[in-house]
Structure formats: C-alpha cells, structure tokens
ROTOR-174674 format. One record per residue (C-alpha): residue in one letter; z, x negated, y negated. Coordinates in nm, 4 decimals. Layout:
# residues N
@code:A	pz:Z	px:X	py:Y
...
END
This chain:
# residues 423
@code:M	pz:12.5263	px:-7.6779	py:-10.4068
@code:K	pz:12.8922	px:-7.6083	py:-10.3870
@code:L	pz:13.0003	px:-7.7897	py:-10.6887
@code:A	pz:12.9003	px:-7.7822	py:-11.0520
@code:T	pz:12.6708	px:-8.0571	py:-11.1532
@code:E	pz:12.9493	px:-8.2082	py:-11.3760
@code:Q	pz:13.2096	px:-8.1886	py:-11.1104
@code:L	pz:12.9730	px:-8.3839	py:-10.8641
@code:G	pz:12.8995	px:-8.6539	py:-11.1306
@code:Q	pz:13.2792	px:-8.6978	py:-11.1735
@code:R	pz:13.3353	px:-8.7473	py:-10.8016
@code:L	pz:13.0444	px:-8.9853	py:-10.7789
@code:A	pz:13.1611	px:-9.1795	py:-11.0774
@code:A	pz:13.5042	px:-9.1737	py:-10.9573
@code:D	pz:13.4009	px:-9.3550	py:-10.6426
@code:L	pz:13.1142	px:-9.5651	py:-10.7587
@code:G	pz:13.2001	px:-9.6319	py:-11.1207
@code:A	pz:13.0667	px:-9.4430	py:-11.4271
@code:D	pz:12.7676	px:-9.6911	py:-11.4670
@code:A	pz:12.6275	px:-9.5840	py:-11.1237
@code:V	pz:12.5728	px:-9.2164	py:-11.2201
@code:S	pz:12.3623	px:-9.0810	py:-11.4842
@code:A	pz:12.2739	px:-8.7239	py:-11.6287
@code:D	pz:12.0512	px:-8.8549	py:-11.9068
@code:E	pz:11.7531	px:-8.6157	py:-11.9623
@code:L	pz:11.4946	px:-8.8890	py:-12.0039
@code:R	pz:11.5982	px:-9.0420	py:-11.6972
@code:L	pz:11.6065	px:-8.7300	py:-11.4950
@code:A	pz:11.2565	px:-8.6317	py:-11.6112
@code:A	pz:11.1415	px:-8.9808	py:-11.5138
@code:H	pz:11.2714	px:-8.9052	py:-11.1691
@code:A	pz:11.1296	px:-8.5794	py:-11.1042
@code:I	pz:10.9461	px:-8.5205	py:-10.7647
@code:D	pz:10.6388	px:-8.2947	py:-10.7884
@code:G	pz:10.7774	px:-8.1288	py:-11.1138
@code:V	pz:11.1340	px:-8.0673	py:-10.9444
@code:T	pz:11.3721	px:-8.2505	py:-11.1705
@code:P	pz:11.7132	px:-8.3669	py:-11.0385
@code:K	pz:12.0618	px:-8.2957	py:-11.1755
@code:L	pz:12.1939	px:-8.6569	py:-11.1328
@code:I	pz:12.0655	px:-9.0052	py:-11.0632
@code:C	pz:12.3140	px:-9.2238	py:-10.8572
@code:A	pz:12.2413	px:-9.5987	py:-10.8165
@code:P	pz:12.4906	px:-9.7556	py:-10.5752
@code:S	pz:12.5560	px:-10.1299	py:-10.5930
@code:T	pz:12.6254	px:-10.1724	py:-10.2130
@code:A	pz:12.5383	px:-10.0100	py:-9.8841
@code:E	pz:12.9028	px:-9.8952	py:-9.8653
@code:Q	pz:12.8558	px:-9.7389	py:-10.1941
@code:L	pz:12.5541	px:-9.5365	py:-10.0898
@code:A	pz:12.7182	px:-9.4258	py:-9.7718
@code:A	pz:13.0182	px:-9.3028	py:-9.9888
@code:A	pz:12.7622	px:-9.1469	py:-10.2321
@code:V	pz:12.5774	px:-8.9615	py:-9.9312
@code:K	pz:12.9203	px:-8.8358	py:-9.7879
@code:I	pz:13.0217	px:-8.6853	py:-10.1325
@code:C	pz:12.6754	px:-8.5158	py:-10.1813
@code:A	pz:12.6953	px:-8.3847	py:-9.8210
@code:D	pz:13.0441	px:-8.2265	py:-9.8744
@code:A	pz:12.9016	px:-8.0690	py:-10.2028
@code:Q	pz:12.5864	px:-7.9412	py:-10.0052
@code:A	pz:12.3572	px:-8.1343	py:-10.2573
@code:A	pz:12.0177	px:-8.2066	py:-10.1780
@code:M	pz:11.9467	px:-8.5680	py:-10.1959
@code:A	pz:11.6140	px:-8.7858	py:-10.2332
@code:P	pz:11.6272	px:-9.1659	py:-10.1723
@code:W	pz:11.4334	px:-9.3479	py:-10.4444
@code:G	pz:11.2964	px:-9.7105	py:-10.3984
@code:G	pz:11.0358	px:-9.8287	py:-10.6484
@code:G	pz:10.8920	px:-9.4657	py:-10.6939
@code:T	pz:10.5435	px:-9.5651	py:-10.6145
@code:A	pz:10.4952	px:-9.2948	py:-10.3237
@code:M	pz:10.7143	px:-9.0348	py:-10.4453
@code:S	pz:10.3885	px:-8.8124	py:-10.4483
@code:L	pz:10.3499	px:-8.8392	py:-10.0994
@code:G	pz:10.4438	px:-8.5107	py:-9.9050
@code:N	pz:10.5146	px:-8.1543	py:-10.0250
@code:P	pz:10.7293	px:-8.0826	py:-10.3343
@code:P	pz:11.1090	px:-8.0456	py:-10.2188
@code:R	pz:11.2700	px:-7.7187	py:-10.1866
@code:A	pz:11.5681	px:-7.8526	py:-10.3728
@code:L	pz:11.6660	px:-8.1624	py:-10.5516
@code:D	pz:12.0221	px:-8.2264	py:-10.6802
@code:V	pz:12.0769	px:-8.6135	py:-10.6452
@code:V	pz:11.8382	px:-8.9003	py:-10.6717
@code:L	pz:11.9778	px:-9.1901	py:-10.4867
@code:K	pz:11.8491	px:-9.5134	py:-10.5889
@code:T	pz:11.8276	px:-9.8458	py:-10.4131
@code:S	pz:11.7352	px:-10.0685	py:-10.6619
@code:H	pz:12.0605	px:-10.2625	py:-10.6615
@code:L	pz:12.0193	px:-10.3432	py:-10.2817
@code:D	pz:11.7714	px:-10.6033	py:-10.3466
@code:Q	pz:11.8776	px:-10.9060	py:-10.1652
@code:V	pz:11.7511	px:-11.1433	py:-9.8822
@code:I	pz:12.0274	px:-11.1346	py:-9.6338
@code:E	pz:11.8746	px:-11.3975	py:-9.3850
@code:H	pz:11.5427	px:-11.5719	py:-9.3294
@code:D	pz:11.5221	px:-11.7335	py:-9.0032
@code:H	pz:11.1980	px:-11.9078	py:-9.0549
@code:A	pz:11.2277	px:-12.0813	py:-8.7038
@code:N	pz:11.2039	px:-11.7387	py:-8.5365
@code:L	pz:10.9827	px:-11.5768	py:-8.7764
@code:T	pz:11.2028	px:-11.3020	py:-8.8965
@code:A	pz:11.3743	px:-11.1995	py:-9.2116
@code:T	pz:11.6598	px:-10.9388	py:-9.2971
@code:V	pz:11.6657	px:-10.7821	py:-9.6359
@code:Q	pz:11.8090	px:-10.4907	py:-9.8226
@code:S	pz:11.5987	px:-10.2017	py:-9.8662
@code:G	pz:11.5795	px:-10.2131	py:-10.2352
@code:I	pz:11.3991	px:-10.5604	py:-10.2521
@code:T	pz:11.0450	px:-10.5430	py:-10.3790
@code:L	pz:10.7719	px:-10.6718	py:-10.1539
@code:N	pz:10.6483	px:-10.9318	py:-10.4129
@code:A	pz:11.0013	px:-11.0556	py:-10.4510
@code:L	pz:11.0323	px:-11.0828	py:-10.0701
@code:Q	pz:10.6877	px:-11.2687	py:-10.0490
@code:A	pz:10.8294	px:-11.5250	py:-10.3212
@code:V	pz:11.1145	px:-11.6073	py:-10.0908
@code:L	pz:10.9097	px:-11.6389	py:-9.7663
@code:A	pz:10.6365	px:-11.8552	py:-9.9402
@code:R	pz:10.9115	px:-12.1279	py:-9.9816
@code:Q	pz:10.8812	px:-12.1723	py:-9.6044
@code:K	pz:10.4993	px:-12.1170	py:-9.5977
@code:Q	pz:10.5544	px:-11.7677	py:-9.4481
@code:F	pz:10.4722	px:-11.4020	py:-9.5520
@code:L	pz:10.5182	px:-11.0375	py:-9.4629
@code:P	pz:10.1925	px:-10.9224	py:-9.3448
@code:I	pz:10.2216	px:-10.5715	py:-9.5150
@code:D	pz:9.9593	px:-10.5120	py:-9.7914
@code:A	pz:10.1558	px:-10.2141	py:-9.9596
@code:P	pz:10.0336	px:-10.0640	py:-10.2979
@code:L	pz:10.1640	px:-10.1806	py:-10.6041
@code:P	pz:10.3791	px:-10.4686	py:-10.4462
@code:E	pz:10.5570	px:-10.5526	py:-10.7856
@code:R	pz:10.7330	px:-10.2048	py:-10.7529
@code:S	pz:10.7106	px:-10.1167	py:-10.3822
@code:T	pz:11.0375	px:-10.1670	py:-10.2050
@code:I	pz:11.0836	px:-10.2628	py:-9.8486
@code:G	pz:11.2899	px:-9.9452	py:-9.7746
@code:G	pz:11.0021	px:-9.7372	py:-9.9345
@code:I	pz:10.7391	px:-9.9046	py:-9.7453
@code:V	pz:10.9045	px:-9.8356	py:-9.4257
@code:A	pz:11.0183	px:-9.4514	py:-9.5123
@code:A	pz:10.6544	px:-9.3855	py:-9.6074
@code:N	pz:10.4774	px:-9.6098	py:-9.3537
@code:L	pz:10.2598	px:-9.7698	py:-9.5853
@code:N	pz:10.0180	px:-9.9728	py:-9.4001
@code:G	pz:9.7551	px:-10.1961	py:-9.5681
@code:P	pz:9.4050	px:-10.3410	py:-9.4989
@code:R	pz:9.5255	px:-10.6108	py:-9.2587
@code:R	pz:9.7058	px:-10.3782	py:-9.0373
@code:S	pz:9.4536	px:-10.4283	py:-8.7457
@code:S	pz:9.5131	px:-10.8057	py:-8.7532
@code:Y	pz:9.8784	px:-10.8317	py:-8.7996
@code:G	pz:10.0163	px:-10.4943	py:-8.6815
@code:S	pz:10.1569	px:-10.1892	py:-8.8415
@code:V	pz:10.4805	px:-10.1358	py:-9.0378
@code:R	pz:10.6326	px:-9.9980	py:-8.7104
@code:D	pz:10.5205	px:-10.3005	py:-8.5389
@code:L	pz:10.6841	px:-10.5416	py:-8.7733
@code:V	pz:11.0216	px:-10.3597	py:-8.8127
@code:I	pz:11.2411	px:-10.4932	py:-8.5461
@code:G	pz:11.5915	px:-10.3724	py:-8.6737
@code:M	pz:11.7458	px:-10.1590	py:-8.9459
@code:K	pz:12.0614	px:-10.0108	py:-9.0941
@code:V	pz:12.0487	px:-9.6456	py:-9.1985
@code:V	pz:12.2878	px:-9.4104	py:-9.3759
@code:L	pz:12.3061	px:-9.0768	py:-9.2179
@code:A	pz:12.3871	px:-8.7491	py:-9.3762
@code:S	pz:12.7349	px:-8.7743	py:-9.2546
@code:G	pz:12.7710	px:-9.1040	py:-9.4563
@code:E	pz:12.7841	px:-9.2927	py:-9.1536
@code:I	pz:12.6032	px:-9.6293	py:-9.1316
@code:I	pz:12.4206	px:-9.6850	py:-8.7967
@code:K	pz:12.2315	px:-9.9914	py:-8.6560
@code:A	pz:11.9015	px:-9.9838	py:-8.4731
@code:G	pz:11.7109	px:-10.2659	py:-8.3202
@code:G	pz:11.8295	px:-10.6240	py:-8.3879
@code:K	pz:11.7399	px:-10.9552	py:-8.5370
@code:V	pz:11.5250	px:-11.0925	py:-8.2368
@code:V	pz:11.1745	px:-11.0045	py:-8.1601
@code:K	pz:11.2326	px:-10.9570	py:-7.7906
@code:N	pz:11.4918	px:-10.6783	py:-7.8326
@code:V	pz:11.4526	px:-10.4225	py:-7.5307
@code:A	pz:11.8320	px:-10.2750	py:-7.5447
@code:G	pz:11.7913	px:-9.8815	py:-7.5558
@code:Y	pz:11.5565	px:-9.6760	py:-7.7475
@code:D	pz:11.3642	px:-9.8203	py:-8.0429
@code:M	pz:11.5233	px:-9.5878	py:-8.3106
@code:C	pz:11.3549	px:-9.7948	py:-8.5840
@code:K	pz:11.0274	px:-9.6160	py:-8.5013
@code:L	pz:11.2093	px:-9.2789	py:-8.5640
@code:F	pz:11.2961	px:-9.3630	py:-8.9217
@code:T	pz:10.9744	px:-9.5490	py:-9.0109
@code:G	pz:10.7457	px:-9.2877	py:-9.1648
@code:A	pz:10.9999	px:-9.0289	py:-9.1662
@code:L	pz:10.9871	px:-8.9990	py:-9.5542
@code:G	pz:11.3707	px:-9.0391	py:-9.5933
@code:T	pz:11.4301	px:-8.6952	py:-9.4095
@code:L	pz:11.6599	px:-8.8324	py:-9.1383
@code:G	pz:11.8425	px:-9.0813	py:-9.3214
@code:I	pz:11.8441	px:-9.3630	py:-9.5957
@code:V	pz:11.7501	px:-9.7191	py:-9.4866
@code:T	pz:11.9704	px:-9.9813	py:-9.6366
@code:E	pz:11.8753	px:-10.2911	py:-9.4485
@code:V	pz:11.5497	px:-10.3921	py:-9.2505
@code:T	pz:11.4732	px:-10.6849	py:-9.0090
@code:L	pz:11.0995	px:-10.7526	py:-9.0085
@code:R	pz:10.8776	px:-11.0007	py:-8.8416
@code:V	pz:10.7039	px:-11.2393	py:-9.0635
@code:A	pz:10.4016	px:-11.4648	py:-9.0134
@code:P	pz:10.2996	px:-11.8283	py:-9.1153
@code:L	pz:10.0654	px:-11.8062	py:-9.4373
@code:P	pz:9.7035	px:-11.8663	py:-9.3394
@code:A	pz:9.5972	px:-12.2007	py:-9.4461
@code:H	pz:9.2705	px:-12.0536	py:-9.5744
@code:S	pz:9.1343	px:-11.7103	py:-9.6256
@code:S	pz:8.7811	px:-11.5750	py:-9.7331
@code:T	pz:8.6095	px:-11.2503	py:-9.7761
@code:V	pz:8.2628	px:-11.1661	py:-9.7270
@code:I	pz:8.1201	px:-10.8562	py:-9.9051
@code:V	pz:7.7592	px:-10.7494	py:-9.7984
@code:S	pz:7.5978	px:-10.4672	py:-10.0012
@code:G	pz:7.3253	px:-10.2411	py:-9.9091
@code:T	pz:7.2170	px:-9.8926	py:-9.8053
@code:W	pz:7.4491	px:-9.6945	py:-9.5693
@code:A	pz:7.2130	px:-9.7719	py:-9.2737
@code:Q	pz:7.2210	px:-10.1400	py:-9.3277
@code:A	pz:7.5945	px:-10.1534	py:-9.3802
@code:A	pz:7.6646	px:-9.9471	py:-9.0699
@code:Q	pz:7.4215	px:-10.1446	py:-8.8520
@code:C	pz:7.6054	px:-10.4642	py:-8.9904
@code:A	pz:7.9322	px:-10.3184	py:-8.8846
@code:N	pz:7.8165	px:-10.2362	py:-8.5370
@code:Q	pz:7.6706	px:-10.5713	py:-8.4711
@code:L	pz:7.9974	px:-10.7352	py:-8.6172
@code:M	pz:8.2313	px:-10.5397	py:-8.3644
@code:G	pz:8.0110	px:-10.6447	py:-8.0775
@code:T	pz:8.0889	px:-11.0219	py:-8.1651
@code:K	pz:8.3742	px:-11.2549	py:-8.1079
@code:L	pz:8.4607	px:-11.2815	py:-8.4693
@code:L	pz:8.8161	px:-11.2132	py:-8.5721
@code:P	pz:8.8384	px:-11.0459	py:-8.9116
@code:S	pz:9.1637	px:-10.9982	py:-9.0507
@code:A	pz:9.0404	px:-10.6686	py:-9.2322
@code:M	pz:8.7165	px:-10.4874	py:-9.2144
@code:F	pz:8.6353	px:-10.2021	py:-9.4504
@code:L	pz:8.3435	px:-10.0027	py:-9.5243
@code:V	pz:8.3399	px:-9.8903	py:-9.9107
@code:N	pz:8.1379	px:-9.6661	py:-10.1217
@code:P	pz:8.2186	px:-9.7393	py:-10.4905
@code:G	pz:8.0395	px:-9.4272	py:-10.5865
@code:A	pz:7.8781	px:-9.5940	py:-10.8734
@code:N	pz:7.5199	px:-9.6191	py:-10.7472
@code:R	pz:7.5375	px:-9.4965	py:-10.3956
@code:S	pz:7.5203	px:-9.8510	py:-10.2481
@code:W	pz:7.7689	px:-9.9425	py:-9.9853
@code:Q	pz:7.9700	px:-10.2400	py:-9.9150
@code:L	pz:8.1106	px:-10.3837	py:-9.5951
@code:A	pz:8.4097	px:-10.6116	py:-9.6658
@code:I	pz:8.5342	px:-10.8499	py:-9.4106
@code:S	pz:8.8054	px:-11.0829	py:-9.4453
@code:F	pz:8.8964	px:-11.4039	py:-9.2409
@code:D	pz:9.2211	px:-11.5818	py:-9.2158
@code:G	pz:9.3031	px:-11.8985	py:-9.0448
@code:F	pz:9.2270	px:-12.2951	py:-9.0518
@code:E	pz:8.9553	px:-12.3670	py:-9.3108
@code:E	pz:8.6934	px:-12.4833	py:-9.0380
@code:T	pz:8.7616	px:-12.1605	py:-8.8506
@code:V	pz:8.7246	px:-11.9309	py:-9.1482
@code:A	pz:8.4072	px:-12.1232	py:-9.2670
@code:R	pz:8.2406	px:-12.0865	py:-8.9268
@code:Q	pz:8.3095	px:-11.7105	py:-8.9110
@code:V	pz:8.1865	px:-11.6562	py:-9.2669
@code:N	pz:7.8593	px:-11.8561	py:-9.1843
@code:E	pz:7.8172	px:-11.6477	py:-8.8617
@code:L	pz:7.8741	px:-11.3141	py:-9.0572
@code:S	pz:7.6085	px:-11.4360	py:-9.3039
@code:A	pz:7.3419	px:-11.5075	py:-9.0476
@code:M	pz:7.4050	px:-11.1872	py:-8.9159
@code:A	pz:7.3775	px:-10.9881	py:-9.2468
@code:Q	pz:7.0665	px:-11.1700	py:-9.3818
@code:P	pz:6.7977	px:-11.0292	py:-9.1398
@code:L	pz:6.9293	px:-10.6701	py:-9.2386
@code:G	pz:6.8409	px:-10.7077	py:-9.5760
@code:L	pz:7.1985	px:-10.6993	py:-9.7168
@code:S	pz:7.3022	px:-10.8932	py:-10.0470
@code:Q	pz:7.6188	px:-11.1185	py:-9.9828
@code:E	pz:7.9011	px:-11.2501	py:-10.1815
@code:V	pz:8.1677	px:-11.4780	py:-10.0743
@code:I	pz:8.5151	px:-11.4470	py:-10.2619
@code:H	pz:8.8341	px:-11.6422	py:-10.2381
@code:G	pz:9.1661	px:-11.6858	py:-10.4394
@code:E	pz:9.2549	px:-11.4547	py:-10.7000
@code:K	pz:8.9273	px:-11.2446	py:-10.6899
@code:Q	pz:8.9896	px:-11.1967	py:-10.3351
@code:R	pz:9.3570	px:-11.0892	py:-10.3808
@code:Q	pz:9.2435	px:-10.8373	py:-10.6577
@code:Y	pz:8.9720	px:-10.6948	py:-10.4358
@code:W	pz:9.1953	px:-10.6112	py:-10.1448
@code:Q	pz:9.4875	px:-10.4939	py:-10.3663
@code:E	pz:9.2518	px:-10.2356	py:-10.5407
@code:I	pz:9.2070	px:-10.1022	py:-10.1867
@code:A	pz:9.5625	px:-10.1027	py:-10.0945
@code:D	pz:9.6423	px:-9.9304	py:-10.4219
@code:L	pz:9.4070	px:-9.6473	py:-10.3510
@code:P	pz:9.6474	px:-9.4251	py:-10.1592
@code:V	pz:9.8683	px:-9.3935	py:-10.4617
@code:S	pz:9.6138	px:-9.3419	py:-10.7371
@code:Q	pz:9.7407	px:-9.1283	py:-11.0227
@code:N	pz:9.5893	px:-8.7989	py:-11.1346
@code:R	pz:9.3436	px:-8.8094	py:-10.8408
@code:V	pz:9.3207	px:-8.6174	py:-10.4904
@code:I	pz:9.3563	px:-8.8795	py:-10.2077
@code:Y	pz:9.2674	px:-8.7661	py:-9.8712
@code:R	pz:9.3533	px:-8.9513	py:-9.5660
@code:V	pz:9.1444	px:-8.8727	py:-9.2573
@code:T	pz:9.2123	px:-9.0427	py:-8.9239
@code:V	pz:8.9892	px:-9.0411	py:-8.6423
@code:P	pz:8.9187	px:-9.2580	py:-8.3310
@code:R	pz:8.7545	px:-9.5836	py:-8.4218
@code:G	pz:8.4283	px:-9.4849	py:-8.2335
@code:A	pz:8.4126	px:-9.1614	py:-8.4647
@code:V	pz:8.4606	px:-9.3347	py:-8.8020
@code:Q	pz:8.0916	px:-9.3743	py:-8.8618
@code:R	pz:8.0039	px:-9.0323	py:-8.7543
@code:T	pz:8.2752	px:-8.8926	py:-8.9687
@code:I	pz:8.1602	px:-9.0765	py:-9.2714
@code:A	pz:7.8025	px:-8.9677	py:-9.2297
@code:T	pz:7.9192	px:-8.6086	py:-9.2273
@code:I	pz:8.1332	px:-8.6085	py:-9.5487
@code:A	pz:7.9642	px:-8.8864	py:-9.7617
@code:D	pz:7.7715	px:-8.6337	py:-9.9689
@code:L	pz:8.0915	px:-8.4380	py:-10.0605
@code:A	pz:8.3057	px:-8.7565	py:-10.1018
@code:P	pz:8.1472	px:-8.9881	py:-10.3492
@code:Q	pz:8.4213	px:-9.2433	py:-10.3463
@code:L	pz:8.5671	px:-9.3537	py:-10.0085
@code:C	pz:8.6684	px:-9.6569	py:-9.8058
@code:A	pz:8.7328	px:-9.6755	py:-9.4380
@code:D	pz:8.9355	px:-9.9085	py:-9.2262
@code:L	pz:8.6814	px:-9.9354	py:-8.9371
@code:A	pz:8.9147	px:-10.1193	py:-8.6990
@code:M	pz:9.1984	px:-9.8415	py:-8.7454
@code:G	pz:8.9754	px:-9.5453	py:-8.7926
@code:T	pz:9.1404	px:-9.4401	py:-9.1169
@code:I	pz:8.9175	px:-9.2997	py:-9.4075
@code:W	pz:9.0435	px:-9.2783	py:-9.7604
@code:I	pz:8.8611	px:-9.0342	py:-9.9866
@code:E	pz:8.9161	px:-9.0388	py:-10.3744
@code:M	pz:8.8337	px:-8.7158	py:-10.5679
@code:P	pz:8.8896	px:-8.5501	py:-10.9296
@code:A	pz:9.1964	px:-8.3484	py:-10.9232
@code:N	pz:9.0746	px:-8.0009	py:-10.9467
@code:Q	pz:9.1068	px:-7.6881	py:-10.7482
@code:T	pz:8.7548	px:-7.7260	py:-10.6086
@code:T	pz:8.8442	px:-8.0554	py:-10.4670
@code:R	pz:9.1446	px:-7.9294	py:-10.3121
@code:D	pz:8.9383	px:-7.6552	py:-10.1402
@code:L	pz:8.7657	px:-7.9251	py:-9.9379
@code:F	pz:9.0984	px:-7.9929	py:-9.7372
@code:P	pz:9.0204	px:-7.7139	py:-9.4752
@code:R	pz:8.6835	px:-7.8593	py:-9.3966
@code:L	pz:8.8138	px:-8.2067	py:-9.3474
@code:I	pz:9.0798	px:-8.0699	py:-9.1319
@code:A	pz:8.8191	px:-7.8918	py:-8.9218
@code:W	pz:8.5728	px:-8.2195	py:-8.9125
@code:A	pz:8.8766	px:-8.4603	py:-8.8156
@code:Q	pz:8.9867	px:-8.1997	py:-8.5371
@code:Q	pz:8.6487	px:-8.2089	py:-8.3815
@code:Q	pz:8.6902	px:-8.5755	py:-8.3514
@code:R	pz:9.0202	px:-8.5404	py:-8.2071
@code:G	pz:9.1725	px:-8.6647	py:-8.5359
@code:H	pz:9.3618	px:-8.5229	py:-8.8256
@code:A	pz:9.3401	px:-8.5058	py:-9.2035
@code:T	pz:9.6192	px:-8.4882	py:-9.4772
@code:I	pz:9.6218	px:-8.4872	py:-9.8626
@code:F	pz:9.7933	px:-8.8233	py:-9.9004
@code:N	pz:9.8365	px:-8.8051	py:-10.3083
@code:T	pz:9.7890	px:-8.5194	py:-10.5460
@code:P	pz:9.9108	px:-8.3867	py:-10.8726
@code:A	pz:10.1833	px:-8.1458	py:-10.8198
@code:E	pz:10.0190	px:-7.8384	py:-10.9595
@code:L	pz:9.7900	px:-7.8585	py:-10.6794
@code:K	pz:10.0502	px:-7.8680	py:-10.4001
@code:R	pz:10.1825	px:-7.5239	py:-10.4659
@code:T	pz:9.9805	px:-7.3151	py:-10.2204
@code:T	pz:9.8868	px:-7.5923	py:-9.9736
@code:D	pz:10.0769	px:-7.7942	py:-9.7022
@code:V	pz:9.9560	px:-8.1422	py:-9.7662
@code:W	pz:10.0224	px:-8.2386	py:-9.4182
@code:G	pz:9.7842	px:-7.9844	py:-9.2633
@code:P	pz:9.8391	px:-7.7784	py:-8.9605
@code:V	pz:10.1668	px:-7.8502	py:-8.7752
@code:P	pz:10.1270	px:-8.0709	py:-8.4629
@code:P	pz:10.2247	px:-7.9826	py:-8.1185
@code:A	pz:10.5399	px:-8.1716	py:-8.1382
@code:H	pz:10.6628	px:-7.9859	py:-8.4382
@code:A	pz:10.9462	px:-7.8202	py:-8.2665
@code:L	pz:11.0841	px:-8.1388	py:-8.1173
@code:M	pz:11.0688	px:-8.2851	py:-8.4861
@code:R	pz:11.2745	px:-7.9954	py:-8.6106
@code:K	pz:11.5341	px:-8.0562	py:-8.3339
@code:I	pz:11.5446	px:-8.4194	py:-8.4289
@code:K	pz:11.6032	px:-8.3330	py:-8.7944
@code:Q	pz:11.8549	px:-8.0776	py:-8.6878
@code:E	pz:12.0565	px:-8.3460	py:-8.5118
@code:F	pz:12.0281	px:-8.6104	py:-8.7883
@code:D	pz:12.0616	px:-8.3810	py:-9.0971
@code:P	pz:12.1838	px:-8.0426	py:-8.9889
@code:A	pz:12.2366	px:-7.9018	py:-9.3253
@code:G	pz:11.8815	px:-8.0344	py:-9.4354
@code:L	pz:11.9923	px:-8.2132	py:-9.7243
@code:F	pz:11.7544	px:-8.5298	py:-9.7234
@code:N	pz:11.4255	px:-8.4643	py:-9.8845
@code:P	pz:11.4287	px:-8.0752	py:-9.7878
@code:G	pz:11.0824	px:-7.9355	py:-9.7268
@code:R	pz:10.8852	px:-8.2468	py:-9.8109
@code:F	pz:10.8092	px:-8.3636	py:-9.4484
@code:I	pz:10.5600	px:-8.2024	py:-9.1876
@code:G	pz:10.5979	px:-7.8251	py:-9.1686
@code:G	pz:10.8338	px:-7.7884	py:-9.4269
@code:I	pz:11.1225	px:-8.0260	py:-9.2732
END
C-alpha cells in the first residue's frame, strides 16, 4: 500500500464522511478474513460513494474486500493482503419491483429476508434458498453463487440474475444485462461476475427474476437403510412427479438414511404427488413423515445453512447426476454426515475440523475426477487452509481466468489470492 493507514483513512473520510470510515480495533477484528485483519473498514452510503472509495483505494494500491452480511467470508483461500473492507450494508433498498413482469431490482446490501418480505406483498418470492437469510445479502449471494435446495426446480443464481451494476477497480460503474427477462443484447456479463467472489468488481445493484409464491407446499421424508432410500430415489426419477427439491440425507446419528422430497404448487396437485410418493415408498419398507409450514421451512433451512457451518470442514463434491449414488456409496463410510442434491449432483460432506479430516481432500478430488466431477473445501477454519488450496487442482480454463482478472483488476486489488489458483 502506497499510503499509510492514517492517510488513507483521512482521504476516505474526506470524500465519504468521518462516519463512513472506522479503524476501531474491535470492529477490525470482527471483519478479519481467515485470520487476516483489515486496517480500515469503509461503509459507503451510496453506490457513487462506493465507487469513489474504490478509486481512492486503487490509487493507494490498497487491497480491498467487499463485505455484505459476512455469512460466506470463509469461502475461498486466505487473502494475500487485506487493507480495506468495503461494506455494502447501507445499500439496502428495493429500487423497483415489477410484479407484472416478475422482476425486482435491488441494491446489493439488502438481505434476502428483507427482500422476501417486500415481494410477499405481491404474493411473489425470490426462489433462492441461501444460508442464513436474515444476514445473507443479495450481493453476497451473487458473488458467492449460493444456490439452495430448490435450484433444480427454479434455476440457479446465474439463471435468476438478469442484470446488475458493478464497481470496477478503476472506480468506474458499469452496467450488465437489463431489467427484462428476454434480454439478448451482447454478452451476458452477469454470469462473469456471479460466483467470482468479488475478485472482478463489487456488485452494487442486481435485477432478478422472481416467482409467484406457491399456493401450497409439502415435504415427504422417507427413512430407512441406504439400499431402501437409494431404490426409492431411483424409482422417483423414473416417474412424472415434479419435486421442487430432492435430497438424500445421512444425519449420522444412527446410520439411517432420509430421502426428503418437497412439492410446490396448487394444493390438489401437491396432495396427489405426496400420495403417489407414499404409495411408492410403502412397499420398500420405508417409514414416512409429511411436514408442512414452519417445520418444513426449518428442515430445508438447516440443509441450506450446512455449507456455512462454523468450526466444521464442509466439502462440496459435484459429479454428474447419474454418478451421485455411486459416489455416495464410495465415501459414505468416511463421511458420517452428508446430504446430496440428487437432481443437481452436489454432495455436501460435514466433518470435524481437524488435520485428519483435511487429509481426506486428495481422495475426494480423485474420486470426483473419476466421475468427471470436482471437489472443493467449501468451508473450514482458517488454520486448516494454510497449506491447502481449497479449490483443488486448477481447471483447464485457469489461464483464461487469469487473463480476465488482469483485464478487470490489473493491480490485483480485489480479494487477492482468495479465488481459484490464487487469483
């Protein structure tokens, strides 16, 4: 960094106001990323102020990290440097809700729960089941690509984002996409920033596709042995039933397996599908429970929260859908607690945070690659990251990724080192 911390703080305060900048030690410690503590915290009030702050930091060659709700800050590798945390908490407004066209444009610092409350007034919702929705911000969800259990039914974050505004390392604000679903003008730059972990720019505004709230929703949980649950899942995939989520879960308590299937829609349609699934599971000897309302919401929220569990090692193994059960059968004895999205081919493995657990990573990588998939450490305490790249082997497109990073952030100031291959 070219400037002393005090000088940089003075420049930021002069442009943004003294209240927007903090060097309080307790606040700095609370915003450490994998044990790396920032020197300053900056909380701009507007997108224009955020752009000005980025320009000042870039001129000072200060390493920056955007911060939304802080729910997924343990994702990625430890930063090589961290001078300023740029918070988006004041950018928390709904700019436009076009309920007729099922879109909403919001500032990036609004939490998922706050947005859902606004959309619910028009009986609509954003079909993203992010972890800790009371804290997760829309900008953070987009930057970390936090998809939830209903991804297979409603689409991924990349599918739901149709427009955005982003502050680049130069301080310039650019616009990508638009406010209509059928927007085909030029390259879809939104997909470039979605999942980039804030390494290319800081998202300030997002336009999203929303959906009507389902009239009714139910979840069927069938429990039994691995063989019973797997057979039921195979039969289900061969039917015309349309679940909104389908997860195979091993809670780890008594080695029993659960197959959880949710259905959304009109009450009669949901009831019919629940009955058909129950008739399918009964001959297999599986016990059954149907849950609704708050109990159902809590069940799926616990699954959505799993990736950001504190003081645990969370592996994400992604394989083709046809290889999910084969992969689970291979790793089940080594992974006492896991859940798998059968429709998307994503397997989440929860392990104690210790060195022995981390040593499992190379084996998971090898198994995933055999199935034409990949494995990452999605979440782990900082001390277990020091000698491991949590993203695993660099992909074939890594050279292209580096070139893109060089174009958007030539000085490498946004989240340096946290993304794939040290980007």
